C-alpha positions in Angstrom: 79.3 -48.2 -73.0 81.0 -49.8 -76.1 80.9 -46.4 -77.9 82.4 -44.7 -74.9 85.1 -47.3 -74.5 86.0 -47.1 -78.2 86.3 -43.3 -78.0 88.6 -43.6 -75.0 90.8 -46.2 -76.8 90.9 -44.3 -80.1 92.0 -41.1 -78.5 94.7 -42.8 -76.3 98.3 -42.5 -77.3 99.7 -44.9 -74.6 101.0 -48.2 -76.0 100.1 -50.0 -72.8 96.3 -49.3 -73.4 94.5 -52.6 -73.1 90.8 -53.5 -72.7 91.2 -54.8 -69.1 92.9 -51.6 -68.1 90.1 -49.4 -69.6 87.5 -51.6 -68.0 89.2 -51.3 -64.6 89.4 -47.6 -65.0 85.7 -47.4 -65.8 84.9 -49.5 -62.7 86.8 -47.1 -60.6 85.0 -44.2 -62.3 81.5 -45.3 -61.4 82.4 -46.6 -57.9 84.5 -43.8 -56.5 82.9 -40.9 -54.7 85.5 -38.5 -56.1 85.6 -40.1 -59.6 87.2 -37.2 -61.6 90.3 -36.9 -59.4 90.8 -40.6 -58.7 90.2 -41.4 -62.3 92.7 -38.9 -63.5 95.4 -40.4 -61.3 94.6 -44.0 -62.3 94.2 -43.3 -66.0 97.4 -41.3 -66.1 99.2 -44.3 -64.7 97.6 -47.1 -66.8 96.2 -45.7 -70.1 97.6 -42.2 -70.4 96.6 -38.6 -69.7 94.5 -38.1 -72.9 92.2 -41.0 -72.1 91.6 -39.7 -68.5 90.6 -36.3 -69.9 88.1 -37.8 -72.3 86.6 -39.9 -69.5 86.3 -36.8 -67.2 84.7 -34.8 -70.0 82.2 -37.6 -70.5 81.5 -37.6 -66.8 80.8 -33.9 -66.7 78.4 -34.2 -69.7 76.5 -37.0 -68.0 76.2 -35.0 -64.8 74.8 -32.0 -66.8 72.3 -34.1 -68.6 71.1 -35.7 -65.4 70.7 -32.3 -63.8 68.7 -31.1 -66.7 66.5 -34.2 -66.5 65.9 -33.5 -62.8 64.7 -30.0 -63.6 62.5 -31.0 -66.6 59.6 -28.8 -67.6 56.3 -29.5 -65.8 53.8 -31.8 -67.5 50.7 -30.6 -69.4 48.5 -31.6 -66.5 50.5 -29.5 -64.0 50.4 -26.5 -66.3 46.6 -27.0 -66.8 46.1 -27.2 -63.0 48.1 -24.0 -62.5 46.1 -22.3 -65.3 42.8 -23.3 -63.7 44.0 -21.9 -60.3 45.1 -18.6 -61.8 41.9 -18.4 -63.9 39.7 -18.9 -60.8 41.7 -16.1 -59.0 41.2 -13.8 -62.0 37.5 -14.5 -62.1 37.2 -13.9 -58.4 39.1 -10.6 -58.7 36.8 -9.5 -61.6 33.7 -10.4 -59.5 35.1 -8.3 -56.6 35.9 -5.4 -58.9 32.4 -5.5 -60.4 30.9 -5.7 -56.9 32.9 -2.7 -55.7 32.0 -0.8 -58.8 28.3 -1.4 -58.3 28.6 -0.3 -54.7 30.5 2.8 -55.7 27.8 3.7 -58.3 25.1 3.1 -55.7 26.9 5.2 -53.1 27.4 8.0 -55.6 23.7 7.9 -56.6 22.7 8.0 -52.9 25.0 10.9 -52.3 23.5 12.8 -55.2 20.0 12.1 -54.0 20.9 13.3 -50.5 22.5 16.4 -52.0 19.4 17.3 -54.1 17.1 16.6 -51.1 19.2 18.9 -48.9 19.2 21.6 -51.5 15.4 21.3 -51.9 14.9 21.4 -48.1 17.2 24.4 -47.8 15.4 26.2 -50.5 12.0 25.3 -49.0 13.1 26.6 -45.6 14.4 29.8 -47.2 11.1 30.3 -49.0 9.1 29.5 -45.8 11.1 32.1 -43.8 10.5 34.7 -46.5 6.8 33.9 -46.7 6.5 34.2 -42.9 8.3 37.5 -42.9 6.3 38.8 -45.9 3.0 38.0 -44.1 4.1 40.1 -41.2 5.1 42.9 -43.5 1.7 42.9 -45.1 0.2 44.4 -42.0 2.5 47.4 -42.5 1.6 47.6 -46.1 -2.1 47.5 -45.2 -1.7 50.4 -42.8 0.3 52.4 -45.3 -2.4 51.7 -48.0 -5.1 53.0 -45.7 -3.1 56.1 -45.0 -2.4 56.8 -48.7 -6.1 56.5 -49.4 -6.8 59.1 -46.7 -4.1 61.3 -48.3 -5.8 61.1 -51.6 -9.2 61.9 -50.1 -7.6 64.9 -48.3 -5.8 66.3 -51.3 -9.0 66.0 -53.4 -11.1 67.8 -50.8 -8.6 70.6 -50.2 -7.5 72.7 -53.1 -5.0 74.6 -50.9 -2.4 72.5 -49.0 0.6 74.0 -47.2 4.1 72.9 -48.0 4.5 71.1 -44.6 1.3 69.1 -45.2 2.4 68.3 -48.7 5.7 67.0 -47.5 4.1 64.8 -45.0 1.6 63.4 -47.5 4.3 62.8 -50.0 6.4 61.1 -47.4 3.6 58.7 -46.6 3.2 57.8 -50.3 6.9 57.2 -50.7 7.0 55.0 -47.6 4.4 52.7 -49.1 6.2 52.6 -52.4 9.5 51.7 -50.6 7.7 48.9 -48.7 6.2 47.5 -51.9 9.6 47.7 -53.6 11.3 45.8 -50.8 8.7 43.0 -50.9 9.0 42.8 -54.7 12.7 42.1 -54.3 11.7 38.8 -52.6 9.0 38.0 -55.2 6.0 39.5 -53.3 3.7 41.6 -55.4 0.3 43.1 -54.8 -2.6 41.6 -56.8 -4.7 44.0 -58.8 -8.2 43.2 -57.7 -10.8 45.5 -59.3 -14.3 46.5 -58.3 -16.9 44.9 -60.6 -14.7 42.0 -61.5 -16.1 38.5 -61.0 -15.3 36.9 -57.7 -12.3 34.4 -57.8 -12.3 32.2 -54.7 -8.7 31.2 -55.1 -7.5 34.8 -54.9 -10.3 36.5 -53.0 -12.0 36.0 -49.7 -15.6 37.1 -49.1 -16.2 39.1 -45.9 -19.7 40.4 -46.5 -22.3 40.8 -49.3 -24.2 43.8 -50.7 -27.2 43.9 -52.9 -26.5 43.8 -56.6 -27.3 46.8 -58.8 -27.7 47.2 -62.6 -24.0 48.4 -62.8 -22.8 45.7 -60.4 -24.0 42.2 -61.3 -24.4 39.4 -58.9 -21.2 37.5 -58.0 -18.9 40.5 -58.7 -16.5 42.3 -56.3 -18.4 45.3 -54.7 -15.6 46.6 -52.4 -12.0 45.8 -51.5 -11.2 45.8 -47.8 -7.6 44.5 -48.1 -5.5 43.9 -51.1 -4.2 40.4 -51.9 -0.6 39.5 -52.5 1.2 36.7 -54.2 4.8 35.4 -53.9 6.6 33.9 -56.9 3.3 33.1 -58.6 1.7 31.5 -55.5 -1.0 33.3 -53.4 0.5 34.7 -50.2 -2.8 36.2 -49.0 -6.2 36.4 -50.6 -7.8 39.8 -51.0 -10.6 40.5 -48.5 -13.7 41.8 -50.5 -17.4 42.5 -50.3 -19.5 40.5 -52.8 -22.6 41.6 -54.6 -25.7 39.3 -54.4 -29.3 39.5 -55.4 -31.5 40.3 -52.5 
């Protein structure tokens, strides 16, 4: 207060400036609700305009300082508390992100497994349908094979064959070839079982037995009744054969 009074007195140009008058003005300054306006009028009358301006300036500075003090920065404890809250929220968000990421990966893996399973099932159903159709077609091939054998026997026993007969015989042979070609398009091929070859239980089925001979050892194929077929490397139907055995 002494420094403030001294500043007011030193800057005053009024000869009537006395210590009681300055003290009276300061009392009015701190007690009045509208200090700047009241103080300006009082000081103009008692100690001069210059002193009132100095006091008003000091009042504004004090108000600004008090306002700044009221909005002071938060303490370290408050900042630390806010940091811990934000840190907990960040960790919770990270945990939720990791959980969602794991669920996403699990869902993607499940979808991939379902897709592969569906593809395998569709492929298996496709192959089963082809195998079922091919088995039915084998009866046609068996009939054509029997006819072609008769054609071969007929052509070998007749040296003179008319053109009409030759056309029919050729047509039968071509029909069998077309049927085999269509089956091959779907992976079905005729197995080449030979007479005299050793019996293979996986590819051949025994229908009857015949006595073995010096040229036909025991356990070998003596006759082929129906040819066998495979499909994409798997046996579609075993060949029906007669097997030689020692009597």
